[in-house]
C-alpha positions in Angstrom: -8.7 -124.9 145.7 -9.2 -126.3 142.0 -11.7 -124.5 139.5 -13.0 -126.0 136.2 -13.5 -123.5 133.2 -16.4 -124.0 130.9 -14.5 -126.3 128.7 -13.8 -129.0 131.7 -10.1 -128.1 132.4 -9.2 -127.9 135.8 -6.2 -125.0 137.1 -4.1 -125.3 140.2 -2.6 -122.0 141.5 1.4 -122.7 142.0 2.8 -122.8 145.9 4.1 -119.6 146.5 7.7 -119.6 148.2 9.1 -116.7 150.5 13.1 -116.3 150.2 15.3 -114.8 152.6 17.5 -111.8 151.0 20.5 -114.2 151.8 18.9 -117.3 150.5 18.1 -115.9 147.0 21.6 -113.9 146.8 23.5 -117.4 147.5 20.6 -119.3 145.4 22.0 -117.1 142.3 25.3 -117.1 143.0 25.4 -120.8 143.5 23.9 -120.8 139.9 26.0 -118.2 138.1 29.0 -119.9 139.6 28.0 -123.2 138.1 27.1 -121.9 134.8 30.0 -119.4 134.4 33.0 -120.8 136.5 35.7 -120.1 134.2 35.1 -117.6 132.0 37.2 -114.9 129.6 36.1 -111.4 129.6 38.0 -108.5 127.9 37.4 -104.7 129.1 39.0 -101.7 130.2 40.2 -101.1 134.0 39.2 -98.2 136.2 38.8 -97.3 139.5 41.9 -99.2 140.4 42.8 -99.9 143.8 45.6 -102.2 145.5 44.3 -102.6 149.2 46.9 -102.8 152.1 46.2 -106.7 152.2 47.8 -107.4 148.3 44.0 -107.7 147.5 43.0 -105.7 143.9 39.7 -104.0 143.4 38.9 -102.6 139.7 36.3 -102.2 137.7 36.1 -104.3 134.0 34.1 -102.0 131.6 33.4 -101.7 128.0 31.4 -99.0 126.4 28.0 -100.4 127.2 28.2 -102.1 130.5 30.6 -102.7 133.2 31.1 -105.5 136.3 33.4 -105.1 139.7 36.1 -107.1 139.8 38.5 -108.4 142.4 41.8 -110.2 142.3 43.1 -111.9 146.2 46.6 -111.7 146.9 47.3 -115.3 146.4 46.9 -114.7 142.6 47.9 -110.8 142.5 51.3 -112.0 143.5 51.6 -114.2 140.4 51.3 -111.2 138.2 54.1 -109.9 135.9 53.0 -106.1 135.5 51.0 -104.0 137.7 47.6 -103.1 136.2 46.7 -99.4 135.7 43.1 -97.5 135.0 42.8 -97.5 131.1 44.7 -100.4 130.7 43.0 -103.0 127.9 43.1 -106.7 129.7 41.8 -110.1 129.1 40.6 -111.8 132.5 39.8 -115.4 133.6 38.2 -116.0 136.4 34.8 -117.1 137.8 31.2 -115.1 137.9 29.8 -114.9 141.5 28.1 -112.5 143.7 29.5 -110.7 146.5 26.4 -111.3 149.3 26.9 -108.6 151.4 26.1 -106.2 148.9 24.4 -108.3 146.8 26.6 -107.1 143.9 27.4 -109.2 140.6 31.2 -109.6 140.0 34.2 -111.4 138.8 36.9 -113.1 140.7 39.8 -112.8 139.0 42.3 -116.1 138.6 44.7 -114.6 136.1 45.1 -111.2 133.8 46.8 -110.0 131.1 47.5 -107.0 129.0 45.5 -106.9 125.9 48.0 -106.6 122.9 51.3 -106.6 124.4 52.1 -109.7 126.9 52.6 -109.0 130.7 56.0 -109.7 130.9 56.7 -106.6 128.1 54.0 -104.8 130.4 55.9 -105.5 133.6 59.3 -104.5 131.7 58.4 -101.0 130.4 56.9 -100.5 133.8 60.1 -101.1 136.0 62.2 -99.5 133.4 60.4 -96.5 133.6 60.9 -96.5 137.3 64.4 -97.0 137.9 65.1 -94.8 134.6 63.3 -92.1 136.5 65.3 -92.8 139.4 68.5 -92.2 137.6 69.6 -96.0 137.8 70.0 -95.8 134.3 72.2 -92.5 133.9 75.8 -93.3 132.3 77.7 -91.0 134.9 77.1 -93.5 137.7 78.6 -96.3 135.4 81.9 -97.7 136.3 85.0 -97.7 133.7 85.8 -101.9 133.1 90.0 -102.2 133.8 91.8 -103.0 130.4 93.5 -106.6 132.0 91.7 -107.3 135.1 93.4 -109.8 137.3 90.5 -111.5 138.6 87.5 -111.9 136.5 83.9 -113.0 138.8 81.1 -114.9 136.6 77.9 -115.5 137.6 76.0 -118.0 135.9 75.2 -121.7 135.6 77.8 -124.3 135.5 75.8 -126.4 132.7 75.2 -123.6 130.7 77.0 -123.2 126.9 77.3 -119.2 128.3 80.2 -120.4 130.8 81.9 -122.7 128.3 81.6 -119.9 126.0 83.2 -117.8 127.9 86.0 -119.8 129.4 87.2 -120.3 126.0 87.4 -117.1 124.9 89.2 -116.4 128.2 91.6 -119.3 127.6 92.3 -117.8 124.2 92.8 -114.3 124.7 94.4 -114.0 127.8 95.2 -117.6 129.9 96.9 -115.8 133.1 93.5 -114.1 133.9 92.1 -115.9 137.1 88.2 -116.7 137.1 85.9 -117.1 140.3 82.9 -118.9 139.3 79.7 -118.2 141.2 77.3 -120.8 140.4 73.6 -119.8 140.0 70.1 -120.6 138.4 69.5 -118.2 135.4 65.8 -119.5 135.0 63.1 -119.9 137.3 61.8 -118.6 140.3 64.9 -118.9 142.4 67.3 -117.2 139.7 66.9 -114.0 140.4 67.6 -114.6 144.2 70.6 -116.4 143.2 72.0 -114.1 140.7 71.7 -111.3 143.4 73.3 -113.6 146.4 76.3 -113.6 143.1 76.8 -110.5 143.0 76.8 -109.7 146.7 79.4 -112.2 147.4 81.7 -110.9 145.4 81.0 -107.3 146.5 81.7 -108.6 149.8 85.1 -110.9 149.4 86.5 -107.7 147.1 88.2 -110.7 145.2 87.6 -109.5 141.6 88.2 -106.6 139.8 84.9 -107.3 137.4 81.7 -109.3 137.3 80.0 -110.8 134.4 76.1 -111.7 134.6 75.7 -114.4 132.1 73.1 -116.3 130.7 72.6 -117.3 127.1 69.6 -116.8 124.7 65.7 -117.7 125.1 62.0 -116.8 125.1 61.3 -113.7 127.1 59.7 -116.1 129.7 63.3 -117.7 129.9 64.8 -114.4 130.6 62.3 -113.1 132.9 64.7 -113.5 136.2 66.8 -110.8 134.9 63.8 -108.3 134.8 63.7 -108.4 138.6 63.9 -105.2 140.3 65.6 -106.6 143.3 68.4 -108.0 140.9 68.5 -104.6 139.3 69.2 -103.1 142.8 72.1 -105.3 143.7 73.5 -104.6 140.2 73.0 -100.8 140.6 74.7 -101.2 144.3 77.8 -102.8 143.2 81.1 -101.1 144.3 82.9 -103.8 141.7 82.0 -102.9 137.6 79.3 -105.4 136.6 78.9 -106.3 132.8 75.5 -108.0 131.9 75.5 -111.0 129.4 72.2 -112.0 128.9 70.5 -113.5 125.8 71.7 -112.7 122.2 72.4 -109.6 120.8 68.4 -108.9 120.2 67.5 -109.3 123.7 67.0 -106.9 126.0 66.7 -107.0 130.5 66.3 -104.7 133.1 69.8 -105.4 134.3 71.4 -104.4 130.8 70.5 -101.0 131.6 71.5 -100.8 135.1 75.0 -102.6 134.4 78.2 -100.6 134.0 78.3 -102.3 130.5 76.3 -104.6 128.1 77.5 -107.2 126.1 75.5 -108.7 123.3 76.6 -112.5 124.3 78.2 -113.9 126.9 81.2 -114.3 124.3 81.2 -110.8 123.7 81.8 -110.0 127.6 84.7 -112.1 127.4 86.0 -110.1 124.4 85.2 -107.0 126.1 86.1 -108.0 129.7 90.2 -108.7 128.8 92.1 -107.8 125.6 94.3 -110.5 123.8 97.8 -110.8 124.7 98.6 -109.4 120.9 96.3 -106.6 120.9 98.0 -105.7 124.1 101.5 -106.4 122.3 100.5 -104.3 119.1 99.5 -101.3 121.3 102.4 -100.9 123.2 104.4 -101.3 120.2 102.1 -98.8 118.4 102.7 -96.7 121.7 106.5 -96.4 121.6 106.6 -96.1 118.0 104.4 -92.7 118.8 106.4 -91.8 121.7 109.8 -92.4 119.8 108.5 -90.6 116.6 107.4 -87.8 119.2 110.7 -87.7 121.3 112.4 -87.2 117.8 110.2 -84.4 116.8 111.1 -82.8 119.5 114.5 -83.2 119.4 114.7 -81.8 116.0 112.3 -78.9 117.0 114.7 -77.8 120.0 118.0 -78.3 118.3 115.9 -75.9 115.3 115.4 -73.2 118.0 118.6 -73.9 120.1 120.5 -73.0 116.7 118.3 -70.0 115.9 118.9 -68.5 119.4 122.7 -69.2 119.1 122.7 -66.9 115.9 121.4 -63.8 118.3 124.0 -61.0 119.1 123.4 -61.5 122.8 124.4 -65.2 122.6 127.3 -63.8 121.0 128.5 -61.7 123.6 127.5 -64.0 126.2 129.8 -66.7 124.2 132.9 -64.0 123.9 132.4 -63.7 127.9 132.5 -67.3 128.4 135.5 -67.7 126.4 137.3 -64.8 128.2 136.4 -66.4 131.5 137.2 -70.0 129.8 141.1 -68.2 129.1 141.1 -66.5 132.5 140.5 -70.4 134.4 143.3 -72.1 132.2 145.4 -69.2 132.9 145.0 -69.8 136.7 144.9 -73.7 136.0 148.4 -73.1 134.6 149.9 -70.8 137.4 148.5 -73.8 140.1 150.7 -76.2 138.4 153.5 -74.4 138.7 153.3 -73.6 142.3 152.4 -77.5 143.0 155.6 -78.2 141.3 157.7 -75.4 142.9 156.5 -76.5 146.4 156.9 -80.2 145.9 160.4 -79.3 144.5 161.2 -76.9 147.9 159.7 -80.0 150.1 161.9 -82.7 148.2 164.9 -80.7 148.8 164.1 -80.5 152.7 163.6 -84.2 152.9 166.8 -85.0 151.0 169.0 -82.7 153.9 167.0 -84.7 156.4 168.0 -87.7 155.1 171.7 -87.4 154.9 171.4 -86.0 158.4 169.7 -89.0 159.2 172.2 -91.1 157.9 175.4 -89.9 159.8 174.1 -90.4 162.8 174.5 -94.4 163.9 171.4 -95.5 165.7 172.6 -99.1 166.5 175.1 -97.6 168.7 172.4 -95.2 170.6 170.3 -98.3 171.0 173.3 -100.4 172.4 174.0 -97.6 174.8 170.7 -97.3 176.1 170.3 -101.6 176.4 173.7 -101.4 178.7 172.5 -98.6 180.8 168.7 -100.4 181.5 170.7 -103.6 182.3 173.0 -101.8 184.9 169.8 -100.2 186.4 168.2 -103.8 186.2 170.9 -105.4 188.3 171.2 -102.5 190.9 167.6 -102.8 191.1 167.8 -106.9 191.9 170.8 -106.1 194.5 168.7 -103.7 196.5 165.7 -105.7 196.6 167.8 -108.9 197.7 169.3 -106.5 200.8 165.6 -105.7 201.7 164.3 -109.3 201.2 167.4 -110.0 203.9 166.9 -107.5 206.3 162.9 -108.3 206.7 163.8 -112.4 206.8 166.0 -111.5 209.8 163.6 -109.0 211.5 161.1 -111.5 211.1 163.4 -114.5 212.8 163.7 -111.8 215.2 160.0 -111.2 215.9 159.4 -114.8 215.5 162.1 -115.9 218.5 160.3 -113.2 220.5 156.6 -114.8 219.9 158.3 -118.1 220.8 159.8 -117.3 224.1 156.5 -115.4 225.3 154.1 -118.9 224.1 152.7 -120.9 227.0 154.1 -123.6 225.4 157.7 -123.0 225.8 157.5 -122.6 229.4 156.0 -125.9 229.2 159.4 -127.6 227.8 160.9 -126.1 231.3 158.6 -128.7 233.3 155.6 -126.4 234.1 151.9 -127.9 233.3 148.9 -126.8 232.9 146.0 -128.0 235.0 142.1 -128.0 233.5 139.4 -129.0 235.3 136.4 -131.5 234.0 134.8 -128.8 232.0 138.2 -128.0 231.1 138.7 -124.7 232.3 142.2 -123.7 233.2 142.7 -124.2 237.0 144.3 -121.4 238.9 143.0 -121.6 242.2 142.7 -125.2 244.1 139.8 -124.7 246.1 138.1 -124.6 242.6 138.3 -128.8 243.4 137.7 -131.2 246.1 138.7 -134.5 246.9 137.7 -137.2 243.8 137.0 -134.8 241.0 138.8 -135.3 238.1 141.3 -133.1 236.4 143.8 -133.1 233.3 147.0 -131.8 232.8 149.1 -130.7 229.6 152.3 -131.3 229.3 155.2 -130.3 227.1 154.6 -133.6 225.2 150.9 -135.1 225.9 148.8 -134.7 228.8 147.4 -137.0 231.5 144.1 -137.4 233.7 144.1 -138.0 237.4 141.8 -138.0 239.9 142.4 -135.3 243.2 142.8 -136.6 246.8 143.0 -133.8 248.7 143.7 -130.4 248.2 145.9 -127.6 249.4 145.7 -124.0 249.6 148.1 -121.1 250.4 
């Protein structure tokens, strides 16, 4: 209800609006997010907590005030360093209100350390972690072969680093075998591909040393070689690994875990294989040193031998050797004389035997033996003929007897053999009757007849 004062003005009281708590908080949150949707804030981290879900919760404060902050997993996984309490940072995000508690907070989208960059912080943190685990210990590093037969190179096939390495290897020792595993050396996939290259060579066991190479670049360009997973793969390699990443002033994590760090890719090629000239020069130097050492040892040995030869014990030993040598010569002479005497005796016996043989006519003896053999052969032949004649007569006699007893001989005297129709020899007339057919075997040929009547005795 409007009212008028004494000056004629009228006043209308404002309408009263009653908010629910959620509506009020939501309205304030909308207003704040609209006004402070993209805000940069600098402060110190405290009460830091990394949740299992991947979200990061912390408080950002300065000397006079503080505000809660949250960084959700989708942004937190992009961080190149791990936030810690007491770290001074610069945060970019939007100011909002967490409605469940009605608290003002910042939803962080980007975070970087104040002063030192995020990459440097991440580098130092990972370096301290791996060093504490002993991965930088010189005792665990493997020796590089002096003249490896095969060299594995993990790098980009498009980069200048590969060309530099190949040129140096060709110049220094062109007989070395080279296997190249192509890999990205910059970007999100670089660390995974380089790790795959190191694992491949360890599985294939077809190289003696591995070079991981990349040319120079900014800290962001070399960030892939500060990857923890890649560092552990290099540290676990059973084949020696040479890190040749960046320029001489660039350092990455794999420089510390590798078995050898080369300032540049070209230097890696210089280190991994020595030139033929260097090998030949070193070989010649070793040969000369060996020759000098041998001459020195021979000279010292000769001098020591001469000193020992002047000792009285050696003089007595020399006398004993001389006496034994004289005795040996005497025995040798005696043996030679005995040998000559034995040979002469055997020679004389041989001459006596030869003379006796010369008086004995061997041909006459052989002729007598031949005559005796001929006589005995003739007697043996005559005896054989006599035996054969006797046996032939006996055989003829037995043949005559067999012939006389043969049934066929009876047939020559006019007899015949009669068979029935079945071919059975007939001995009894009762076995046939009139009308049966019979056959008769004569001395010459046979006949067939039909029985007209039979007669029995």
